[in-house]
ROMAR-493196 format. One record per residue (C-alpha): residue in three letters; x, y, z. Coordinates in steps of 0.2 Angstrom, whole numbers, padded with zeros to 4 digits, always signed. Layout:
REM residues N
alaXYZ;...
END
This chain:
REM residues 519
met+0710-0360+0002;ile+0723-0371+0011;asp+0735-0375-0003;pro+0748-0362+0000;leu+0750-0369+0018;arg+0751-0387+0013;gly+0768-0395+0019;arg+0773-0380+0030;pro+0781-0386+0046;glu+0774-0372+0056;leu+0756-0380+0055;ala+0763-0392+0068;arg+0768-0377+0079;leu+0752-0367+0081;arg+0752-0358+0097;arg+0740-0359+0111;gly+0738-0355+0129;val+0724-0357+0142;glu+0717-0346+0156;lys+0705-0357+0167;glu+0694-0350+0180;ser+0688-0360+0195;leu+0679-0356+0211;arg+0687-0362+0228;val+0674-0371+0238;thr+0673-0378+0255;pro+0670-0397+0258;thr+0652-0394+0259;gly+0652-0385+0242;ala+0649-0367+0248;leu+0659-0353+0241;ala+0676-0351+0251;leu+0676-0334+0260;thr+0694-0335+0264;ala+0707-0324+0256;his+0718-0330+0241;pro+0730-0343+0249;ala+0747-0335+0252;ala+0755-0351+0248;leu+0749-0348+0230;gly+0759-0332+0228;ser+0754-0314+0224;ala+0738-0313+0214;leu+0745-0297+0206;thr+0761-0304+0199;his+0762-0323+0199;pro+0763-0328+0181;his+0752-0344+0182;ile+0740-0341+0197;thr+0729-0326+0200;thr+0711-0322+0204;asp+0697-0316+0193;phe+0683-0307+0201;ser+0683-0314+0218;glu+0697-0319+0231;ala+0688-0336+0229;gln+0689-0337+0210;leu+0706-0344+0205;glu+0712-0340+0187;leu+0726-0353+0181;ile+0736-0347+0167;thr+0748-0358+0156;gly+0762-0351+0145;val+0761-0351+0126;his+0764-0369+0119;asp+0766-0376+0102;ser+0757-0392+0106;ala+0741-0396+0114;glu+0750-0410+0125;ala+0762-0397+0132;cys+0748-0385+0136;ile+0738-0398+0145;ala+0753-0405+0154;glu+0757-0387+0161;leu+0739-0385+0166;asp+0740-0401+0175;asp+0755-0396+0185;ile+0747-0379+0190;his+0732-0389+0197;arg+0744-0400+0206;phe+0753-0385+0214;val+0736-0377+0219;tyr+0730-0393+0227;arg+0746-0394+0237;his+0740-0378+0246;leu+0721-0379+0247;asp+0720-0389+0263;glu+0702-0396+0263;glu+0695-0384+0249;leu+0691-0390+0232;leu+0691-0382+0214;trp+0673-0382+0208;ala+0672-0392+0192;ala+0657-0383+0184;ser+0655-0366+0176;met+0639-0361+0185;pro+0643-0359+0203;cys+0641-0368+0219;ile+0631-0363+0235;leu+0634-0344+0236;ala+0634-0332+0250;asp+0624-0316+0250;glu+0631-0305+0236;ala+0638-0293+0249;asp+0648-0307+0257;ile+0657-0313+0240;pro+0675-0307+0243;val+0681-0296+0229;gly+0699-0299+0223;arg+0713-0289+0232;tyr+0729-0286+0225;gly+0739-0275+0237;thr+0742-0257+0239;ser+0751-0252+0222;asn+0741-0241+0211;val+0739-0255+0198;gly+0733-0267+0212;arg+0721-0255+0219;ser+0714-0251+0202;lys+0711-0270+0199;thr+0701-0271+0215;val+0691-0255+0211;tyr+0687-0262+0194;arg+0679-0277+0202;ile+0669-0267+0214;gly+0663-0257+0199;leu+0658-0274+0191;ala+0648-0278+0207;his+0639-0262+0207;arg+0635-0263+0188;tyr+0630-0281+0186;gly+0629-0289+0203;ala+0642-0300+0211;leu+0633-0316+0207;met+0636-0315+0189;gln+0654-0313+0192;thr+0656-0330+0200;ile+0653-0339+0184;ser+0668-0347+0177;gly+0675-0352+0160;ile+0690-0356+0150;his+0699-0343+0139;tyr+0708-0350+0124;asn+0722-0340+0117;phe+0728-0343+0099;ser+0741-0337+0087;val+0750-0341+0071;pro+0769-0343+0071;asp+0777-0328+0064;thr+0786-0338+0050;leu+0769-0344+0044;trp+0763-0327+0039;pro+0770-0327+0021;ala+0760-0342+0017;val+0745-0335+0025;ala+0747-0319+0015;ala+0748-0330-0001;thr+0732-0339+0003;arg+0724-0322+0005;gly+0730-0316-0012;glu+0740-0302-0005;ser+0758-0297-0002;leu+0765-0299+0016;asp+0767-0282+0026;asp+0767-0277+0044;glu+0748-0276+0044;thr+0745-0293+0037;pro+0743-0302+0055;thr+0731-0288+0061;arg+0720-0289+0045;ala+0720-0308+0046;tyr+0715-0309+0064;phe+0701-0297+0062;asp+0695-0308+0047;leu+0696-0323+0059;ile+0686-0313+0072;arg+0672-0309+0060;asn+0671-0327+0054;phe+0672-0334+0072;arg+0657-0323+0077;arg+0647-0330+0063;arg+0651-0348+0067;ser+0654-0348+0086;trp+0637-0355+0089;leu+0644-0371+0084;leu+0657-0370+0099;leu+0642-0367+0111;tyr+0633-0383+0104;leu+0649-0394+0104;phe+0657-0388+0121;gly+0643-0380+0131;ala+0642-0388+0148;ser+0630-0378+0158;pro+0612-0384+0154;ala+0607-0383+0173;val+0610-0372+0188;cys+0608-0372+0206;lys+0592-0363+0212;ser+0603-0354+0224;phe+0611-0345+0210;val+0594-0338+0203;arg+0588-0331+0220;gly+0570-0330+0215;gly+0573-0318+0201;ala+0565-0320+0183;his+0574-0334+0174;gly+0562-0343+0162;leu+0570-0360+0167;glu+0561-0376+0171;ser+0562-0386+0187;phe+0573-0401+0186;asp+0571-0406+0204;glu+0570-0397+0221;gly+0587-0390+0220;ser+0590-0387+0201;leu+0584-0377+0186;tyr+0587-0381+0168;leu+0581-0381+0150;pro+0579-0398+0142;asp+0589-0393+0126;ala+0600-0380+0134;thr+0619-0381+0130;thr+0627-0366+0140;leu+0616-0356+0151;arg+0632-0347+0155;met+0632-0338+0138;gly+0614-0333+0140;pro+0604-0320+0150;leu+0609-0329+0167;gly+0627-0327+0162;tyr+0639-0314+0155;gln+0626-0303+0146;ser+0623-0285+0148;ser+0608-0275+0143;ala+0618-0259+0143;gln+0632-0267+0131;ala+0618-0274+0120;ser+0616-0256+0114;leu+0634-0256+0108;his+0638-0263+0090;val+0657-0266+0090;ser+0663-0267+0072;tyr+0677-0279+0069;asn+0680-0273+0051;ser+0696-0266+0055;leu+0707-0261+0070;ala+0702-0243+0067;asp+0684-0247+0068;tyr+0686-0258+0083;gly+0696-0245+0092;thr+0684-0231+0088;thr+0669-0241+0095;ile+0678-0246+0111;his+0685-0229+0114;glu+0668-0221+0113;ala+0662-0234+0126;leu+0676-0230+0138;ala+0675-0211+0136;arg+0656-0207+0135;pro+0647-0207+0151;trp+0633-0219+0153;pro+0619-0212+0164;pro+0615-0227+0174;tyr+0633-0229+0178;ala+0636-0211+0181;ala+0621-0212+0194;ile+0632-0225+0204;gly+0645-0212+0206;leu+0664-0213+0205;lys+0666-0212+0224;asp+0655-0215+0239;gly+0652-0203+0254;arg+0668-0208+0262;gly+0678-0205+0247;glu+0681-0223+0243;tyr+0680-0228+0224;arg+0664-0237+0218;gln+0671-0239+0200;leu+0685-0233+0189;gly+0674-0223+0178;thr+0656-0219+0173;gly+0657-0224+0154;leu+0648-0239+0147;leu+0665-0248+0150;gln+0677-0245+0164;ile+0691-0253+0155;glu+0692-0262+0138;asn+0691-0280+0146;glu+0674-0276+0153;phe+0666-0278+0135;tyr+0658-0296+0136;gly+0663-0302+0118;thr+0665-0320+0114;ile+0682-0316+0106;arg+0695-0302+0108;pro+0709-0296+0098;lys+0724-0295+0110;arg+0742-0289+0112;arg+0753-0290+0127;thr+0754-0274+0136;arg+0768-0265+0144;thr+0768-0258+0162;gly+0754-0245+0163;glu+0749-0247+0145;arg+0731-0247+0140;pro+0726-0263+0129;ile+0718-0253+0115;ala+0734-0242+0115;ala+0745-0258+0113;leu+0734-0264+0099;arg+0735-0247+0090;asp+0754-0246+0092;arg+0759-0264+0088;gly+0744-0273+0080;val+0735-0289+0085;glu+0746-0302+0092;tyr+0734-0316+0096;val+0715-0319+0099;glu+0707-0324+0115;val+0691-0335+0114;arg+0680-0333+0129;cys+0665-0344+0126;leu+0671-0361+0132;asp+0663-0369+0148;leu+0672-0379+0160;asn+0669-0397+0155;pro+0666-0405+0172;phe+0670-0422+0166;leu+0688-0417+0163;arg+0700-0414+0177;val+0706-0397+0171;gly+0690-0393+0161;ile+0697-0395+0144;asp+0707-0409+0135;ala+0720-0410+0120;his+0706-0416+0108;ala+0696-0400+0112;met+0712-0389+0110;arg+0716-0397+0093;phe+0699-0394+0087;met+0700-0376+0093;asp+0716-0374+0083;val+0708-0381+0067;phe+0692-0371+0069;leu+0702-0354+0072;leu+0714-0357+0058;his+0699-0361+0046;cys+0691-0345+0052;leu+0707-0335+0048;leu+0709-0343+0030;ala+0690-0342+0025;glu+0683-0327+0015;ser+0677-0315+0028;pro+0664-0301+0022;pro+0662-0285+0032;asp+0651-0286+0047;ser+0636-0274+0051;pro+0624-0270+0065;glu+0611-0281+0057;glu+0622-0296+0056;ser+0627-0293+0074;glu+0608-0295+0078;arg+0607-0311+0069;met+0622-0318+0077;gln+0615-0314+0094;ala+0599-0322+0089;asn+0608-0338+0084;gln+0618-0338+0101;ser+0602-0336+0111;ala+0594-0351+0101;ile+0609-0362+0104;val+0610-0357+0122;glu+0592-0362+0126;arg+0587-0374+0112;gly+0604-0380+0105;arg+0600-0398+0105;ala+0582-0397+0099;pro+0577-0408+0084;gly+0575-0397+0068;leu+0583-0381+0075;thr+0585-0368+0062;leu+0597-0353+0063;leu+0600-0338+0053;asp+0614-0338+0040;gly+0616-0322+0031;gly+0597-0319+0034;arg+0591-0335+0028;pro+0586-0350+0038;arg+0598-0364+0040;asp+0596-0381+0048;arg+0608-0383+0062;thr+0614-0400+0057;glu+0617-0395+0039;trp+0626-0379+0043;ala+0637-0388+0056;ala+0642-0401+0044;glu+0647-0388+0031;ile+0658-0379+0044;leu+0666-0396+0049;asp+0669-0400+0031;gly+0680-0384+0030;cys+0688-0388+0047;ala+0692-0406+0040;glu+0702-0398+0025;val+0713-0388+0038;ala+0715-0403+0049;gly+0721-0414+0035;ala+0734-0401+0031;ile+0740-0401+0049;asp+0740-0420+0050;asp+0750-0421+0034;val+0764-0411+0043;thr+0763-0419+0060;gly+0762-0437+0052;asn+0747-0442+0063;asp+0728-0441+0062;leu+0725-0431+0078;ala+0718-0416+0070;arg+0707-0426+0059;tyr+0701-0436+0074;ala+0697-0420+0084;val+0686-0415+0070;glu+0678-0432+0069;leu+0674-0431+0088;gln+0664-0416+0084;arg+0655-0424+0069;arg+0648-0437+0081;lys+0641-0424+0093;val+0632-0415+0078;ala+0625-0432+0072;asp+0620-0437+0090;pro+0616-0422+0102;glu+0616-0435+0116;arg+0635-0435+0115;thr+0637-0417+0119;pro+0643-0412+0137;ser+0627-0403+0140;ala+0617-0419+0136;arg+0629-0430+0146;ile+0627-0419+0161;leu+0608-0420+0161;ala+0608-0439+0158;thr+0620-0441+0173;met+0609-0431+0184;arg+0593-0441+0178;leu+0602-0458+0180;arg+0609-0455+0197;arg+0593-0444+0203;met+0604-0430+0209;pro+0603-0411+0208;phe+0615-0401+0198;phe+0624-0396+0214;arg+0627-0414+0219;phe+0633-0419+0201;ala+0646-0404+0201;met+0651-0408+0219;asn+0655-0427+0214;gln+0665-0421+0199;ser+0675-0409+0210;val+0679-0422+0223;ala+0684-0434+0209;his+0696-0422+0202;gln+0703-0418+0219;gly+0706-0436+0221;tyr+0716-0438+0205;phe+0728-0424+0209;asp+0730-0430+0227;glu+0735-0447+0220;his+0746-0439+0206;pro+0756-0426+0216;met+0769-0414+0208;arg+0786-0420+0205;ser+0798-0412+0218;ala+0808-0402+0205;arg+0793-0394+0197;ala+0786-0390+0215;ala+0802-0381+0219;met+0801-0371+0203;phe+0783-0366+0208;glu+0788-0362+0226;ala+0802-0350+0219;leu+0789-0342+0208;thr+0778-0339+0223;glu+0792-0331+0232;arg+0797-0320+0217;ser+0779-0314+0215;phe+0779-0307+0232;ala+0795-0298+0229;asp+0788-0291+0213;gln+0773-0285+0221;ala+0783-0277+0235;arg+0794-0268+0222;met+0779-0261+0213;glu+0772-0254+0229;ala+0788-0246+0234;asn+0790-0238+0216;asp+0773-0230+0216;thr+0776-0211+0216;glu+0759-0204+0213;thr+0743-0204+0223;phe+0729-0216+0218;asp+0718-0202+0213;ala+0731-0195+0201;tyr+0734-0213+0194;val+0715-0215+0191;ala+0714-0198+0183;arg+0729-0201+0172;gln+0721-0217+0166;arg+0705-0208+0161;leu+0715-0195+0152;asp+0724-0209+0142;thr+0707-0215+0137;asp+0702-0198+0131;ala+0718-0195+0122;gly+0731-0209+0119;ala+0720-0224+0118;gly+0708-0215+0106;pro+0703-0220+0089;val+0717-0229+0079;
END
């Protein structure tokens, strides 16, 4: 599998970037109700600092890097700049949220008066109507991965095919299918949300056990964020998205965008005052509403729909969306995890990848549910192609394949860092107590503290680190310049709008019906 890639210097230059979400909280751990700090720039146009669902939910974005160390260094710097301007506020260290206000008081992200900015806000209002604002306060890490262009000839050789313009797109869809089959392992290895604050549940049905007066949990849970309490949608569960080709993927997503969904149609497009309640009444308002664990991505041009960008120029990279914030790490992830993600994703790209099916999607969802709720349970079995597989045995098989890829990378870099990243994961498979989820529960038990206090302590510790290691003056000046430029860019967008917002929204819907249709 890996032989045509051995010795290729591009293996030392795999490309990755990170989008890391974090809630801003008060010194008492409550969700900050303040607006996005002006000192951090325009949330619409700043290249590194924006917001996700809420004004209080920062999203910190690195550039694309050809080393894990450089990516972590930039993420560190972005945190340093943010902490310079947070006053007494903290960044919440965990994926599951802090003490929350009433849903109606959670401030939705605001992006100015341009049509693009207004549409981003309306989209978030629509999310609140469809799924509730509480779910949207959950945070995570998105890991973006791509192969250097000059490596594609060797990749084509490993696939036994001639290189052409469609090779990257076909290979990335192979990666995605294999990732979905094996991503349960990432939930086990990196899941870090085995417990939640009772304030998050608000008395609803949850199936969790009481850890103490303030916390709910499951004894063998890994990542409740990826289960029914997190980014799950009963409506989207009816949708089988096929990743067998770009054409199949585009057709499914287009139908979800274009076909009205009765419960969402009942919400209405506007309220009685003429204010938008959502961008559309389909199963999805926009492509990014689909809650997949991985997405095919292509950078979009101004005003371009994501599915249209994929149709016209193919897949550029993949975005992994199933990683929790690790509260033991100051930026939620470290270089060891990044190196393993690179190895895992390259392994998924190179391995044989049969077509998917609705039946397989059901099995993968069952595996995800089992790992979310009982991932560390002794003797846990999963479904591999319809047959039961012991979790530990299957994990060892996947890691053996990863080790072969890691060896090829290390032979080029001249060190053993990729092999070591795989070895760290083997230790977690052999001993579930080494996983972040088990370590969190062990810390809570040892210190007799609820989830809220554990997460608060970690948040304060991370704040202390960045206070003690401030940003260098030259880097600070660069970020201040980016802040000023972002406001100028937003003002330019607002001044250049020539159509009404109603016309803009209507045109976007027409693009869904026509130009962003099946590929």
